[in-house]
C-alpha positions as CSV (number, residue, x, y, z in Angstrom):
1,M,8.7,-12.6,8.9
2,S,9.5,-16.3,8.9
3,T,8.8,-18.6,6.0
4,E,6.4,-20.6,8.3
5,T,4.4,-17.4,9.0
6,K,4.2,-16.6,5.3
7,Q,3.0,-20.1,4.5
8,S,0.3,-20.1,7.2
9,E,-1.0,-16.7,6.1
10,A,-1.2,-17.9,2.5
11,T,-3.3,-20.9,3.5
12,L,-5.9,-19.0,5.5
13,P,-9.3,-18.8,3.8
14,P,-10.5,-15.3,3.0
15,L,-13.1,-13.9,5.4
16,W,-16.5,-13.0,4.2
17,T,-18.0,-9.5,4.2
18,I,-21.6,-9.0,5.4
19,R,-22.6,-8.9,1.7
20,D,-21.1,-12.3,1.2
21,V,-23.0,-13.7,4.2
22,S,-26.2,-12.0,2.9
23,V,-25.8,-13.8,-0.5
24,F,-24.9,-17.1,1.1
25,L,-27.9,-17.1,3.5
26,A,-30.2,-15.4,1.0
27,V,-31.2,-12.7,3.6
28,P,-31.0,-8.9,3.4
29,V,-28.0,-7.2,4.9
30,G,-30.3,-5.3,7.2
31,T,-31.6,-8.6,8.6
32,L,-28.0,-9.6,9.5
33,Y,-27.5,-6.3,11.3
34,Q,-30.7,-6.9,13.2
35,W,-29.7,-10.4,14.2
36,R,-26.3,-9.2,15.3
37,H,-27.9,-6.5,17.4
38,R,-30.1,-9.1,19.1
39,G,-27.2,-11.5,19.4
40,D,-28.9,-14.1,17.1
41,G,-26.8,-13.9,14.0
42,P,-23.7,-15.8,12.8
43,P,-20.5,-15.0,14.7
44,A,-18.5,-12.1,13.3
45,L,-15.2,-10.4,13.8
46,R,-14.9,-6.6,14.1
47,L,-11.8,-5.4,12.3
48,G,-11.9,-1.6,12.9
49,K,-15.2,-0.5,11.6
50,H,-15.7,-3.6,9.4
51,L,-17.4,-6.9,10.1
52,R,-15.8,-10.1,8.8
53,F,-17.2,-13.6,9.0
54,D,-15.4,-16.9,8.9
55,P,-17.1,-19.0,6.2
56,D,-16.9,-22.2,8.3
57,S,-18.5,-20.5,11.3
58,V,-21.3,-19.1,9.2
59,R,-22.0,-22.6,7.7
60,R,-22.0,-24.2,11.2
61,W,-24.3,-21.4,12.5
62,A,-26.7,-22.0,9.6
63,L,-26.8,-25.7,10.1
64,D,-27.5,-25.2,13.9
65,Q,-30.4,-22.9,13.0
66,A,-31.9,-25.5,10.7
67,S,-31.9,-28.2,13.4
């Protein structure tokens, strides 16, 4: 692994779990799953059986919903 790759990995912000998003948006986890099922929720990445959310994407999605 090159030094450049190690540096870029170290600067990536951590991804949020569904519980993190739930706390940030102040909605139950079940609501997030319902929104995702309907295609209405914030964008998520599926990593194996886990959902992960980019914090910036969640913030943008929330702002779009408010307008």
